[in-house]
C-alpha positions in Angstrom: -152.4 88.1 134.0 -156.0 90.0 134.1 -155.2 90.7 137.9 -152.1 92.3 137.5 -153.0 94.2 134.8 -155.9 95.6 136.6 -153.7 97.3 139.6 -151.1 98.8 137.6 -154.2 100.1 135.4 -155.9 101.8 138.6 -152.6 103.7 139.2 -152.3 104.8 135.8 -156.1 105.8 135.8 -155.1 108.2 138.8 -152.0 110.0 137.1 -154.1 110.2 133.6 -157.4 111.7 135.8 -154.9 114.5 137.3 -153.6 115.5 134.0 -157.0 115.7 132.5 -158.2 118.2 135.4 -155.8 120.3 134.1 -156.4 121.0 130.4 -157.4 124.1 129.9 -159.4 125.5 126.6 -157.4 128.4 125.0 -159.6 131.0 123.3 -160.0 131.8 119.3 -157.6 133.5 117.6 -158.6 136.7 115.8 -159.2 136.3 112.5 -156.2 138.0 110.8 -155.8 139.9 107.0 -152.6 137.7 106.1 -152.3 134.3 107.0 -150.1 133.9 110.3 -146.8 132.4 109.8 -145.9 128.7 110.4 -145.1 128.2 114.0 -141.5 126.9 114.4 -141.0 123.3 114.7 -137.6 122.4 116.5 -138.5 119.8 118.7 -140.6 118.1 115.7 -137.9 117.2 113.1 -138.8 114.8 110.6 -135.9 112.1 110.0 -134.9 114.0 107.1 -134.0 117.0 109.3 -132.1 114.7 112.1 -128.9 115.6 112.8 -127.9 111.9 112.2 -130.2 111.8 108.5 -127.7 115.1 107.6 -124.6 113.4 108.2 -123.7 114.7 111.3 -121.8 112.7 114.0 -124.3 111.6 116.5 -122.3 111.3 120.2 -124.8 109.6 123.0 -124.0 108.6 126.4 -125.8 105.7 127.8 -126.0 105.0 131.5 -126.9 101.2 132.0 -127.4 99.2 135.2 -124.6 96.5 135.6 -125.0 93.3 137.3 -123.9 89.5 137.6 -125.8 88.7 134.6 -126.4 92.2 132.7 -122.7 92.5 132.1 -121.3 95.4 129.9 -120.9 93.0 127.2 -124.3 92.2 127.4 -125.4 95.9 127.1 -122.8 96.4 124.2 -125.1 94.2 122.3 -127.9 96.6 121.6 -125.6 99.8 121.4 -123.8 97.6 118.5 -127.1 96.5 116.9 -127.9 100.5 116.8 -125.2 101.8 115.5 -124.6 99.1 112.7 -127.7 100.7 111.2 -126.9 104.4 112.2 -123.2 104.5 111.4 -123.0 108.0 112.5 -124.3 107.6 115.8 -121.2 106.6 118.5 -122.9 105.6 121.6 -120.5 105.3 125.1 -122.2 102.9 127.6 -121.2 104.2 131.2 -122.3 102.3 134.3 -122.0 102.4 138.2 -118.3 102.7 139.5 -119.4 99.6 142.4 -121.6 97.3 143.1 -122.4 99.3 146.4 -123.7 102.2 144.4 -126.7 102.1 142.4 -127.5 103.5 138.9 -130.0 106.0 140.7 -127.6 107.2 142.9 -124.9 107.3 140.2 -127.1 109.0 137.8 -127.8 111.5 140.7 -124.0 111.8 141.1 -123.7 112.8 137.5 -126.8 115.1 137.6 -125.2 117.2 140.2 -121.9 117.5 138.6 -123.2 118.4 135.2 -122.5 114.4 133.5 -126.1 113.4 133.1 -125.8 111.1 130.6 -128.1 112.0 127.5 -130.1 108.4 127.8 -130.3 106.3 131.2 -131.9 103.3 132.9 -134.1 104.7 135.0 -136.6 103.4 138.0 -136.8 106.5 139.9 -138.2 109.7 137.9 -139.8 111.4 140.7 -136.0 111.7 142.3 -135.1 114.0 138.4 -138.5 115.4 137.5 -138.6 118.2 140.1 -135.2 119.8 138.9 -136.4 119.2 135.2 -133.9 116.9 134.2 -135.6 114.8 132.1 -137.5 114.7 128.8 -141.2 114.2 128.4 -142.2 111.5 125.9 -145.2 112.4 123.9 -148.3 109.7 123.9 -146.6 108.4 120.3 -143.6 107.3 122.0 -145.1 104.4 124.0 -147.5 103.2 122.0 -145.9 100.3 121.7 -146.5 100.0 125.5 -149.4 98.6 126.8 -151.3 101.8 128.5 -151.8 100.4 132.0 -147.8 100.4 132.3 -147.4 103.8 131.4 -147.2 106.2 134.5 -147.2 109.8 134.4 -146.0 112.3 137.0 -148.3 115.4 136.7 -149.3 114.2 133.7 -146.2 113.6 131.5 -144.4 110.5 130.6 -140.8 110.3 131.8 -139.7 106.6 131.5 -140.4 103.7 128.8 -141.3 100.9 130.7 -139.3 97.8 129.6 -139.6 94.8 131.8 -141.9 93.6 134.5 -141.0 92.1 137.5 -142.1 90.4 140.7 -140.8 90.1 144.4 -141.1 87.4 146.3 -139.0 84.2 147.5 -137.4 81.8 145.7 -137.3 78.1 147.9 -135.2 75.3 147.5 -137.4 72.5 146.5 -135.5 70.1 147.6 -135.0 70.9 151.4 -138.7 71.5 151.9 -139.4 68.0 150.8 -137.2 66.8 152.6 -138.3 68.2 156.4 -141.8 67.8 154.9 -142.6 71.4 154.4 -145.0 73.2 152.4 -145.4 76.5 150.4 -146.7 78.8 153.3 -150.0 80.9 152.9 -149.4 82.7 155.9 -147.0 84.9 157.3 -147.2 82.5 161.0 -146.4 79.6 158.7 -143.8 81.4 157.1 -142.0 81.4 160.5 -142.7 78.2 161.7 -140.7 76.9 158.2 -138.4 79.3 159.3 -137.6 78.4 162.8 -137.9 74.6 161.0 -134.3 75.3 159.1 -133.1 77.1 162.4 -133.1 73.8 164.5 -131.3 71.8 161.8 -128.2 74.4 161.6 -129.6 75.8 157.8 -129.8 79.3 157.3 -133.7 80.0 156.6 -133.4 82.9 154.3 -129.8 84.5 152.6 -129.8 87.8 152.3 -126.7 90.0 152.6 -126.6 93.7 152.9 -122.9 95.1 152.1 -124.0 96.2 148.5 -126.8 98.9 150.5 -129.8 97.8 148.2 -130.4 93.8 147.9 -131.7 93.5 151.5 -134.7 96.0 150.5 -136.4 93.4 148.3 -137.9 91.4 151.6 -138.5 94.8 153.5 -140.5 96.3 150.4 -142.3 92.9 149.5 -143.8 93.2 153.0 -144.9 96.4 153.0 -146.5 96.5 149.8 -148.6 93.3 151.2 -149.5 94.9 154.7 -149.7 98.1 153.6 -150.4 99.0 149.7 -152.5 96.3 149.6 -155.1 97.7 152.0 -154.5 101.2 151.4 -152.8 101.3 147.3 -152.4 105.5 148.1 -150.5 104.9 151.4 -147.4 106.5 150.0 -149.7 110.0 148.7 -151.3 110.1 152.2 -147.4 110.3 153.7 -146.2 113.0 151.5 -149.7 114.7 152.2 -148.5 114.2 156.0 -151.9 112.5 156.5 -150.7 109.7 158.0 -146.5 108.7 160.0 -144.1 105.9 159.7 -144.3 105.8 163.0 -148.1 105.9 163.4 -149.4 103.3 161.1 -149.7 99.6 162.3 -149.2 97.8 159.2 -146.3 99.5 158.7 -144.6 99.1 162.4 -145.7 95.6 162.4 -143.9 95.0 158.4 -141.0 96.5 159.9 -140.9 94.1 163.0 -140.8 90.9 160.3 -138.5 93.1 158.5 -136.1 92.7 161.7 -136.7 89.3 162.7 -136.2 87.8 159.0 -132.9 90.2 158.8 -131.3 89.4 162.4 -132.7 85.8 163.7 -133.1 84.4 160.4 -130.0 85.1 158.3 -126.5 83.8 157.9 -124.2 85.7 160.6 -121.8 87.4 158.4 -124.9 89.1 156.6 -123.1 93.0 157.2 -120.1 91.4 154.8 -121.9 89.6 152.2 -122.4 91.4 148.7 -125.3 90.7 146.7 -123.1 88.3 144.4 -122.4 86.4 147.5 -126.0 85.7 148.7 -126.2 84.6 144.9 -124.1 82.0 145.3 -124.5 80.8 148.9 -128.4 80.3 148.1 -127.4 78.1 144.9 -124.9 76.5 146.9 -127.8 75.0 149.0 -126.7 76.6 152.1 -129.5 78.5 152.8 -133.3 77.6 152.0 -135.0 80.4 151.0 -133.9 84.0 149.0 -136.0 86.7 149.3 -135.5 88.6 145.8 -136.7 89.7 142.4 -137.5 87.6 139.5 -134.3 88.7 137.9 -133.3 85.7 140.0 -134.4 83.6 137.0 -131.4 84.7 135.1 -128.9 83.2 137.9 -131.1 79.9 137.9 -130.1 79.6 134.5 -126.7 80.5 134.9 -125.5 78.9 138.3 -124.2 75.8 139.2 -127.1 73.8 141.6 -128.3 70.4 142.2 -131.8 71.5 143.1 -135.1 72.5 142.2 -135.9 75.9 143.0 -139.5 77.0 143.0 -141.2 80.7 144.1 -143.7 81.7 146.0 -145.1 85.4 147.0 -144.3 86.4 150.7 -147.3 85.5 152.2 -149.4 88.1 154.9 -151.3 87.4 158.0 -154.3 86.7 155.8 -154.1 83.7 153.7 -156.8 84.8 151.6 -155.0 88.4 150.7 -153.5 86.9 147.8 -151.4 89.2 146.9 -147.9 89.6 144.2 -145.9 93.1 144.5 -144.6 94.3 141.0 -142.2 96.4 139.9 -143.1 98.1 136.6 -141.4 101.7 137.0 -137.9 100.6 135.4 -137.0 101.8 131.7 -135.3 104.3 129.8 -135.6 108.1 130.5 -133.4 110.9 128.4 -131.7 113.9 129.4 -133.9 117.3 129.1 -130.9 118.9 127.9 -129.7 116.4 125.6 -128.2 117.8 122.4 -129.8 114.8 120.0 -133.2 114.1 121.8 -134.8 112.5 118.6 -132.0 110.4 118.1 -132.2 109.6 121.4 -135.5 108.5 121.3 -135.0 106.6 118.2 -132.8 104.9 120.5 -135.2 103.8 122.9 -137.6 103.0 120.4 -135.0 100.4 118.9 -134.0 99.5 122.0 -137.7 98.7 123.2 -138.9 97.4 119.6 -135.9 95.8 117.9 -137.4 91.7 117.9 -133.6 90.3 118.0 -132.8 92.1 121.2 -136.2 92.9 123.1 -136.1 88.6 122.9 -131.9 88.8 124.4 -133.4 91.2 127.0 -136.0 89.5 127.8 -134.9 86.0 128.2 -131.5 87.0 130.2 -133.7 87.5 133.5 -136.9 85.4 132.3 -138.4 89.1 132.4 -142.1 89.8 131.4 -143.0 92.3 128.8 -144.9 95.0 128.8 -145.4 95.8 125.2 -148.6 95.2 123.4 -146.9 92.8 121.1 -146.1 89.6 122.4 -142.0 88.6 122.7 -141.2 85.1 121.9 -138.4 83.6 123.3 -137.5 80.8 125.6 -139.3 79.7 128.6 -137.8 77.7 132.0 -140.2 75.8 134.0 -139.6 78.1 136.8 -140.6 81.5 134.8 -143.6 79.0 133.9 -144.4 78.4 137.3 -143.9 82.6 138.3 -146.7 83.1 135.2 -149.3 81.6 136.1 -149.3 82.7 139.9 -149.4 86.3 137.9 -152.8 85.3 137.3 -153.5 83.7 140.6 -152.6 86.7 142.6 -153.3 90.2 142.4 -150.7 92.4 141.2 -150.0 95.5 143.8 -147.6 98.3 143.2 -143.8 97.2 145.0 -143.4 100.0 148.3 -139.9 101.4 146.9 -141.0 101.7 143.3 -145.0 103.0 143.3 -145.1 105.6 139.8 -147.2 108.2 138.7 -148.4 110.7 141.3 -147.8 107.9 143.9 -144.4 108.0 143.8 -142.2 108.7 146.7 -141.0 112.5 146.5 -136.9 112.5 145.8 -134.6 111.2 148.6 -137.4 109.8 150.2 -136.2 106.0 148.9 -132.9 107.2 150.3 -134.2 107.4 154.0 -136.0 104.1 153.4 -132.7 102.3 152.5 -130.6 103.9 155.2 -133.6 103.1 157.8 -133.6 99.8 156.6 -129.8 99.2 156.9 -129.9 100.6 160.5 -132.2 97.8 161.6 -130.7 94.7 159.4 -127.6 95.7 160.4 -128.0 96.3 164.3 -130.0 93.9 166.1 -129.9 96.3 169.5 -131.1 99.0 167.6 -134.2 101.3 168.8 -137.0 100.5 166.3 -139.1 103.1 167.7 -136.3 105.4 168.1 -135.6 104.9 164.3 -139.4 105.2 163.0 -139.0 108.7 164.6 -136.3 109.6 163.1 -137.7 108.5 159.6 -140.6 110.3 160.0 -138.5 113.3 161.6 -136.5 113.0 158.3 -139.0 112.5 155.4 -140.7 115.5 157.0 -137.8 118.0 156.2 -137.7 116.5 152.7 -141.4 117.6 152.3 -140.6 120.7 154.0 -137.5 121.3 151.8 -139.6 120.6 148.9 -142.5 123.5 149.4 
């Protein structure tokens, strides 16, 4: 696990250094004949002065992320646990309206319509910080989190992370064994495996496109391996216009690999296939591989299948470059406009620290914890396999969800999603034209942000 921690720590150190450089020492106040009045402490209420402690009815909205595993009933558990201990607090759960709208997109809609929730699942704070929509956390608010997993934007914390996830390839061990295939160590070996399954009428790697986000997982992992493992600050360089998408050979090669996977080795009905249907396709044994995040372990526990599931990181061109993309960005954020910031913070801390809920939350998708304290829960053999690889491989940021000051500018991820969906859907698309258009649109975002 030490190698995994190292890369994330580097990212967080960069943000911390930038924050430190901006600190200024205030001059001492002149002596006064009378003692100065104590400054107002409206934002530092003690438990005795919170609205809840005063008997006031507190109403919060909590935007959660509904998935086939993280259902509405699942999220209701933590709400019920918290409100049972805080009877004056009422928490309304809200969700994205459909599976083809991400919780991030729905949060943007709610913000634009004046309906931004008090607490929300958050993965891309850089989309919301420029508008002042998020409430910064104090360092003391996240003292339960291992510091290498706490990221800052301009020296401030906007997300309390609640899980660590990895990206890679889930595969059908039985199909691999029946065809005398070994786990690939290079991209070339992976393509040979895909060709073998294609020749036998077996879909090499399924990935539905209908929900508009799942297809980005292999793209993110490929670009993490090909670009970020060599140039960790490449997103920051792109935002400073020192590099471009179209003129970075490693990025372009990654796009070519992604297009091959989506168009040559995917199912023909990919455009009409949802994320849930992709899960079913893989677990029914129709495809040999499924490139997805580690939350797929939850599906492995619940979906019927008659084969053993394995996992390996997406390989690069060099077998010695043993890296594994990580997500350490997702957690909980609070609206800067909430009427009850202290109660909202208390709920966030409860969500992170309540031992019963924390164990249930991590076990449901077999997640990895960012907490300092160990969380004990039942782990599957697949989880143990992935955990062992996290010790063996070096952790690197996930391409879409880089953190801190290396995070993409607001709207940047949206452009990448649009770009990848176009290429994955249309095998006749002009890749060079799409790359140049991506650069133009991205530069517009940068120019408009100045």
